[in-house]
Residue, then its C-alpha position, 0 to 999 in steps of 0.5 A: x532535656x536541655x543542656x546548658x552551663x552558666x558563668x559569671x563575668x566581672x567587667x572592668x572598664x579602664x578609663x583615661x579622662x582628658x579634659x577639654x576646654x571649650x571651644x578649643x578641645x584637648x591639648x596634644x600633650x595631654x592626649x599623648x600622655x593619656x594615650x601612652x598610659x592607656x597603651x601601656x596598661x592595655x599591654x600589661x593587662x593582655x600581656x602584649x609585647x611592645x614589639x607587637x602592634x595593638x589591634x585597631x579595636x584595642x582602645x575606644x575614644x569617646x567625646x563628652x561635653x567636658x572630656x575625651x575618654x580613652x578606654x578599654x574593657x577587661x573581662x574576668x571570669x568568676x568561680 
């Protein structure tokens, strides 16, 4: 007889979208502001102290035609 369990997990993707201007790309000030906000939010969600270096895979950067998107994913188990 097979033994198994199941669960439901809600996934939330947090995103910071920095617009780009063709052909120049995104501006440094906009990228720094978005990255700072994303890092602060990541630390809050995962309870990471400011004195701890974030893991290399903490944030994702995705380029689209009109923006650079900084993101991370949070998974929340459901009852």
